[in-house]
C-alpha positions as CSV (number, residue, x, y, z in Angstrom):
1,A,-8.9,0.0,-9.3
2,R,-6.0,-1.8,-11.0
3,S,-5.1,-4.0,-7.9
4,P,-8.7,-4.8,-6.3
5,K,-6.9,-7.4,-3.8
6,A,-4.3,-5.4,-2.8
7,R,-4.0,-4.6,0.6
8,L,-2.4,-1.2,2.0
9,V,-0.4,-1.9,5.0
10,F,1.1,0.6,7.5
11,V,4.2,-0.1,9.9
12,P,4.8,2.6,12.3
13,Y,8.4,3.0,13.1
14,L,9.8,0.8,16.1
15,T,9.9,2.6,19.5
16,L,13.6,4.1,19.9
17,L,13.3,5.6,23.3
18,P,11.4,4.8,26.7
19,A,10.0,7.5,28.6
20,A,12.9,8.1,30.8
21,P,16.6,8.7,29.5
22,C,19.3,5.9,29.6
23,A,23.1,5.6,29.0
24,A,22.4,4.0,25.4
25,A,20.9,7.5,24.6
26,P,22.8,10.4,25.9
27,I,20.6,13.2,25.3
28,D,19.4,16.4,27.4
29,A,16.2,15.8,29.3
30,G,14.3,18.7,27.4
31,L,15.4,17.0,24.0
32,W,14.4,13.4,25.3
33,A,11.1,14.8,25.9
34,I,10.4,16.3,22.7
35,A,12.1,13.1,21.0
36,V,9.6,10.9,22.7
37,E,6.4,13.2,21.9
38,T,7.5,13.5,18.4
39,A,7.7,9.5,18.0
40,D,4.4,9.4,19.8
41,R,2.4,12.1,17.7
42,L,4.1,10.2,14.5
43,S,2.8,7.0,15.6
44,R,-0.9,8.5,16.3
45,M,-0.9,9.9,12.9
46,T,0.3,6.9,11.1
47,R,-2.6,5.0,12.6
48,A,-4.9,7.6,11.9
49,V,-4.2,7.9,8.5
50,A,-4.4,4.1,8.2
51,V,-7.8,3.9,9.5
52,E,-9.1,6.4,7.2
53,A,-7.6,4.5,4.3
54,D,-8.8,1.0,5.6
55,A,-5.8,-0.2,5.7
56,V,-3.8,-3.1,7.8
57,V,-1.7,-1.6,10.8
58,V,1.4,-4.0,12.1
59,P,1.8,-2.4,15.4
60,L,5.6,-2.3,15.5
61,D,5.6,1.0,17.5
62,T,3.7,-0.7,20.6
63,Q,5.3,-4.2,20.1
64,S,8.8,-2.8,20.3
65,Q,8.2,-0.5,23.7
66,S,10.3,-2.9,25.8
67,H,12.9,-3.3,23.1
68,T,14.3,0.3,22.9
69,A,17.9,1.0,22.8
70,C,17.9,1.1,26.8
71,D,16.3,-2.2,27.2
72,A,18.2,-5.7,27.5
73,Q,17.1,-7.0,24.0
74,P,17.0,-3.8,21.9
75,W,15.5,-3.9,18.5
76,T,16.8,-0.3,17.8
77,N,20.3,1.6,18.2
78,G,20.7,4.5,20.5
79,R,23.5,6.9,19.8
80,K,25.6,4.3,18.2
81,A,25.1,0.6,17.4
82,A,25.6,-1.7,20.5
83,M,27.9,-4.3,18.1
84,P,29.8,-3.2,15.1
85,G,28.2,-3.9,11.9
86,D,24.7,-4.0,13.6
87,G,23.2,-1.0,11.9
88,I,23.4,2.6,12.6
89,A,22.3,5.1,15.3
90,W,18.8,5.6,15.7
91,H,17.7,2.8,13.4
92,P,16.5,-0.7,13.9
93,N,19.3,-3.2,14.6
94,L,19.2,-6.8,13.2
95,A,16.8,-8.2,16.0
96,G,14.7,-5.1,15.0
97,M,14.4,-5.8,11.5
98,R,13.9,-9.4,12.1
99,A,11.1,-8.7,14.5
100,T,9.5,-6.2,12.1
101,A,9.8,-8.8,9.4
102,D,8.0,-11.2,11.5
103,A,5.4,-8.9,12.6
104,I,4.5,-8.4,9.0
105,V,4.5,-11.9,8.1
106,T,2.1,-12.8,11.0
107,T,-0.1,-9.8,10.5
108,L,-0.6,-11.0,6.8
109,T,-0.8,-14.6,7.1
110,P,-4.4,-15.9,7.5
111,A,-5.1,-17.7,10.7
112,K,-5.6,-21.4,10.3
113,R,-9.0,-22.5,11.5
């Protein structure tokens, strides 16, 4: 009521792990499956709550699926940062933070007609 023009924006977390294990993220196969399922569940929950709240969703979870710690151009780190000073384990790296900012700006900027 105090901010009638405000928009609620949800940004699901970037995809950290692909479906199959890789060297950048050495995790036991059983734990890998749990981690992937947990991330998928959190993304689904975030989207469901966003829909209920009539919010905007910036789909970084899907946009980052080909940029996991295991991919050639990762937006997140695996067990450790690929380069010193580029973030911490299991979090976005500089490329991921740039991609996140770009996606938010793109989503919130009205299209020119």
